C-alpha atoms as one frame of an Amber mdcrd trajectory, in Angstrom:
protein
  10.751 -11.821   8.845   9.336  -9.287  11.271  10.550  -5.758  10.618  10.854
  -3.229  13.397  12.738   0.031  13.597  15.605  -2.035  14.967  15.765  -4.397
  11.987  19.403  -4.942  11.131  20.613  -4.112   7.660  22.781  -7.235   7.634
  20.825 -10.214   6.338  21.596 -13.837   5.648  20.309 -13.708   2.085  21.872
 -12.370  -1.079  18.573 -10.731  -2.014  16.631  -7.861  -0.533  13.943  -5.220
  -1.017  15.351  -1.709  -0.772  13.088   1.044   0.605  14.101   4.652  -0.052
  12.888   6.810   2.831  13.777  10.034   1.019  11.347   9.036  -1.723   8.611
   8.513   0.887   9.183  12.046   2.168   9.255  13.444  -1.378   5.983  11.768
  -2.355   4.125  12.941   0.732   5.358  16.513   0.308   4.487  16.462  -3.402
   0.946  15.336  -2.602   0.622  17.745   0.312   1.494  20.691  -1.926  -1.429
  19.869  -4.198  -4.005  19.456  -1.425  -5.722  22.520   0.106  -3.982  23.541
   3.313  -7.177  23.133   5.342  -7.508  19.441   4.433  -5.885  16.704   6.477
  -4.256  13.651   4.924  -4.846  10.129   6.192  -1.954   7.922   5.087  -2.929
   4.334   4.298  -0.397   1.854   5.710  -2.455  -1.339   5.613  -0.850  -4.626
   4.531   2.340  -3.499   6.290   2.354  -0.314   4.225   1.762  -2.201   0.968
   4.808  -4.314   1.728   7.115  -1.397   2.561   7.186  -1.872   6.349   4.688
   0.289   8.236   6.620   0.687  11.481   9.731   1.852   9.643   8.160   4.371
   7.285   5.403   5.974   9.374   7.702   8.348  11.303   8.955   9.936   8.086
   5.420  10.024   6.669   4.182  11.892   9.733   7.130  14.271   9.629   6.447
  15.026   5.956   2.782  15.975   6.148   0.606  12.949   6.947  -1.853  13.713
   9.775  -3.162  10.270  10.704  -2.865   6.640   9.622  -5.260   4.086   8.162
  -4.898   0.336   8.684  -6.967  -2.700   7.732  -7.244  -4.433  11.107  -6.874
  -3.980  14.846  -3.720  -6.100  14.726  -2.093  -3.688  12.278  -2.970  -0.801
  14.575  -1.562  -2.634  17.590   1.678  -3.283  15.704   2.086   0.474  15.252
   1.260   1.195  18.889   3.910  -1.324  19.975   6.379   0.646  17.873   5.428
   3.825  19.782   3.499   5.366  16.882   1.224   7.694  18.829  -0.741   9.518
  16.126  -4.432   8.951  15.366  -5.067   5.557  13.755  -8.243   4.405  11.999
  -9.124   0.849  11.038 -10.775   1.460   7.667 -12.039  -2.131   7.363 -14.609
  -4.072   9.334 -13.637  -4.842  12.933 -14.981  -7.842  14.909 -17.158  -6.698
  17.792 -15.103  -8.612  20.357 -12.097  -6.409  19.604 -13.731  -3.029  20.325
 -12.477  -3.122  23.909  -8.911  -3.599  22.699  -9.389  -0.697  20.286 -10.550
   1.581  23.103  -7.674   0.608  25.374  -5.120   1.329  22.640  -6.677   4.526
  21.284  -7.437   3.026  17.865 -10.493   4.290  15.997 -12.782   1.746  14.334
 -15.244   1.871  11.451 -18.858   1.328  12.489 -21.998   0.777  10.432 -24.382
  -1.497  12.363 -26.398  -1.836  15.569 -24.004  -4.592  16.632 -21.181  -2.055
  16.445 -23.105   0.381  18.625 -23.704  -2.339  21.224 -20.013  -3.299  21.118
 -19.062   0.325  21.767 -21.366   0.405  24.774 -19.937  -2.798  26.223 -16.380
  -1.600  25.672 -17.164   1.646  27.477 -18.735  -0.185  30.391 -15.698  -2.423
  30.765 -12.922   0.122  30.210 -14.444   3.499  31.017 -13.115   4.689  27.656
 -15.218   5.799  24.732 -14.496   3.976  21.496 -13.278   6.355  18.821 -15.223
   5.747  15.626 -15.704   6.773  12.009 -19.020   5.852  10.403 -18.564   4.036
   7.101 -21.095   4.734   4.338 -21.635   2.436   1.369 -22.306   4.826  -1.509
 -21.656   2.288  -4.242 -18.657   0.093  -3.426 -20.989  -2.663  -2.151 -18.385
  -3.990   0.247 -19.075  -2.750   3.776 -20.873   0.229   5.243 -24.276   1.793
   5.853 -26.725   1.880   2.984 -27.883   5.431   2.138 -31.511   4.866   3.132
 -30.615   4.304   6.772 -27.446   6.391   7.043 -28.905   9.672   8.312 -30.909
   8.011  11.071 -27.889   5.973  12.151 -25.575   8.992  12.210 -28.023  11.062
  14.256 -28.386   8.208  16.736 -24.631   7.807  17.180 -24.156  11.539  17.661
 -26.531  11.413  20.632 -24.849   8.513  22.411 -22.552   9.395  25.290 -20.449
   6.238  25.087 -19.200   6.731  21.495 -16.595   9.270  20.438 -17.567   9.928
  16.813 -14.595  11.354  14.941 -15.588  11.121  11.301 -17.682   9.854   8.421
 -16.306   8.342   5.244 -16.970   6.335   2.117 -14.876   4.805  -0.644 -14.851
   5.381  -4.404 -15.317   2.197  -6.397 -14.501   3.503  -9.857 -12.697   6.836
  -9.723 -11.709   6.632 -13.390 -15.386   6.636 -14.432 -16.784  10.150 -14.011
 -20.452   9.188 -14.327 -20.251   6.373 -11.789 -18.269   8.560  -9.419 -20.814
  11.367  -9.706 -23.469   8.935  -8.459 -21.379   8.308  -5.361 -20.699  12.019
  -4.905 -24.421  12.803  -5.091 -25.222  10.096  -2.556 -22.479  11.379  -0.247
 -23.593  15.001  -0.527 -27.218  14.131   0.186 -26.246  12.454   3.452 -23.608
  14.966   4.567 -25.857  17.960   3.903 -28.579  16.474   6.143 -26.496  15.995
   9.293 -24.491  18.031  11.765 -20.868  17.774  10.609 -19.306  20.070  13.220
 -15.918  18.756  14.368 -16.167  15.671  12.161 -13.553  14.429   9.709 -15.227
  13.883   6.341 -13.334  11.781   3.810 -14.383  10.332   0.487 -11.404  10.958
  -1.790  -8.656   8.349  -2.080  -5.433   8.901  -4.038  -7.193   8.638  -7.387
 -10.141  10.742  -6.265  -7.971  13.514  -4.840  -6.021  13.748  -8.096  -9.176
  13.973 -10.210 -12.070  15.511  -8.273 -12.993  18.312  -5.932 -15.768  17.582
  -3.461 -16.604  19.006  -0.019 -14.548  17.201   2.610 -11.833  18.059   5.080
  -9.587  15.026   4.718  -8.284  12.894   1.862  -6.771   9.427   2.018  -3.345
   9.003   0.451  -2.548   5.399  -0.401  -0.550   4.156  -3.369   0.950   7.599
  -4.074   2.911   7.411  -0.812   4.870   4.577  -2.366   5.563   6.409  -5.608
   2.993   4.613  -7.743   0.041   5.997  -9.662  -3.573   4.803  -9.778  -5.011
   3.933 -13.177  -6.592   7.221 -14.262  -7.367   9.151 -17.430  -5.227  12.249
 -18.088  -7.881  14.878 -17.199  -6.695  15.388 -13.631  -6.640  18.302 -11.202
  -2.993  17.602 -10.531  -0.399  14.981 -11.382   2.266  14.759  -8.689   5.836
  13.910  -9.569   6.289  10.679  -7.607   9.317   8.491  -6.991   8.968   4.714
  -6.734  10.011   3.838  -3.205  10.656   0.121  -3.568  13.681  -1.433  -5.230
  14.666  -5.090  -5.556  18.211  -6.431  -5.720  20.060  -9.720  -5.579  23.689
 -10.824  -5.664  24.956 -13.261  -8.256  25.456 -16.673  -6.666  26.704 -18.504
  -9.746  28.065 -17.766 -13.232  28.428 -20.431 -15.882  28.465 -20.973 -19.641
  25.363 -22.313 -21.371  26.045 -23.831 -24.773  24.127 -23.383 -28.012  21.024
 -25.545 -28.106  20.832 -26.079 -24.361  17.690 -25.225 -22.409  17.469 -23.592
 -19.007  15.188 -23.978 -15.990  11.993 -26.006 -15.732  10.296 -26.754 -19.037
  13.139 -25.324 -21.160  11.061 -22.260 -22.094  14.319 -20.658 -23.201  17.008
 -22.312 -25.338  20.339 -20.733 -26.235  20.848 -19.819 -29.893  24.566 -19.432
 -29.213  26.970 -19.920 -26.329  25.968 -17.491 -23.558  27.053 -16.623 -20.039
  24.386 -17.132 -17.377  24.117 -15.577 -13.918  21.840 -16.882 -11.162  20.395
 -14.826  -8.300  18.449 -16.128  -5.261  15.060 -14.544  -5.949  12.015 -16.499
  -7.104   8.248 -16.661  -7.071   8.189 -17.584  -3.375   9.675 -14.127  -2.812
   6.755 -12.520  -4.611   8.036 -12.262  -8.189   5.210 -13.672 -10.345   6.235
 -16.691 -12.396   4.273 -15.241 -15.322   7.081 -12.682 -15.726   9.445 -15.438
 -16.870  11.398 -14.489 -20.037   9.650 -11.089 -20.091  11.587  -8.827 -17.718
  15.013  -7.245 -17.513  17.519  -6.516 -14.807  20.514  -4.248 -14.633  24.094
  -5.325 -14.027  26.978  -2.860 -13.909  24.852  -0.277 -15.710  23.838  -2.640
 -18.520  20.344  -4.044 -19.138  20.195  -7.846 -19.104  17.397 -10.275 -19.978
  15.902 -12.732 -17.531  15.845 -16.176 -19.151  13.996 -19.394 -18.414  11.155
 -19.995 -16.008  11.441 -18.180 -12.698  11.682 -20.889 -10.055  10.586 -20.879
  -6.431  13.842 -19.458  -5.085  16.023 -18.480  -8.055  16.089 -16.928 -11.515
  18.668 -16.628 -14.263  19.934 -13.850 -16.552  21.900 -13.699 -19.782  25.036
 -11.696 -18.945  26.994 -12.492 -22.094  29.743  -9.899 -22.841  29.419  -8.284
 -19.414  32.394  -8.305 -17.065  30.864  -9.656 -13.870  31.732 -11.763 -10.853
  29.854 -13.763  -8.270  28.669 -11.345  -5.600  27.909  -8.537  -8.055  24.450
  -7.002  -7.687  21.656  -7.372 -10.236  18.883  -4.794  -9.856  15.385  -5.959
 -10.769  13.418  -2.881  -9.680  14.400   0.770  -9.399  12.735   4.188  -9.600
  13.886   4.844 -13.184  13.195   2.287 -15.898  12.783  -0.989 -14.008   9.381
  -0.252 -12.565   6.693  -2.089 -10.672   4.161  -0.650 -13.119   5.932  -2.412
 -15.991   5.771  -5.716 -14.108   2.077  -5.154 -13.373   1.342  -4.522 -17.044
   3.101  -7.733 -18.079   1.426  -9.761 -15.332  -2.021  -8.309 -16.010  -2.479
  -7.040 -12.458  -2.112  -3.833 -10.422   0.977  -2.328  -8.847  -0.563  -2.621
  -5.351  -0.618  -6.412  -5.563   3.028  -6.717  -6.523   4.376  -4.510  -3.722
   2.387  -6.552  -1.204   3.743  -9.809  -2.645   7.356  -8.741  -2.247   7.110
  -8.650   1.537   6.699 -12.429   1.803  10.229 -13.358   2.904  12.676 -10.858
   1.460  14.458  -8.727   4.057  13.891  -4.993   3.736  16.781  -2.563   3.769
  16.043   1.104   4.413  18.172   3.777   2.749  18.259   7.563   2.607
């Protein structure tokens, strides 16, 4: 389902992801208050804003203190431009050289780190008359993409002297922010390069959410990612600041069926749960095809009419079941699976042995998103 700012709140499913826009604003302001006033914030909205709906949430992010946006691909940047998002946008990932012209025409900055990128900038300028906006990506230890330190200074100096490239910034990415010694190696590499070049009018960014919460290093912009969505990176307690965040994403479904399950009967595929007494079972139309990992089966709770209830049996592709014995409920009542209090994405991630980022991205697969204030 494509989400735009005109997405209707009425859906044809009895299940939905609920996005709290007030929590977005709160999280950005909370982070902004802990960042020096002279530093800009680049808000990361790649993967459709980690599953939250980039086009819908970016206006409130920008109004709350975000200065520019980071995406993973040209297509994600174009999606925002089509929604009339006019702020600065940077593609933080690698961009194919044949798309540089499109980037220039749509005022989207790209990451560059090779001679092929320089040539693509030149060709784009010759064809469009527009300079490609760029940020040079350094590889200080992530070993993913970017310039290696031994050739970085020469490359930067070359780009700064080219009249067909509009160099806006230089950046790198922390691979292991929770490890102080490993991070210091990256900081030292970064400082050696930055101190050897002319940085006038350039945006310098190395700190992501985790880095900004833990370290202080010369730069004039930080990247805010997972914290926008009310979730914390995995960090030790010795932090510069610990913002009070609110989980933005909720998950709800309406009961589609209620029935009695008798003692000794099993439920769902494989009968991983069998009733030890007669119980009342409620079914909701949410399953692993909607992004809820099957490994959570029999391990999570929901909330119905203010009461915690246990999920029972294997989660199936499109449905899951709950024990609602002794609760006064009817078909059509809402069961909450995720909220910003005690039914958290972090708890799911811990059970599933993964990270909170992955789960929010999964939940965008086919569930409609409803935006609330």
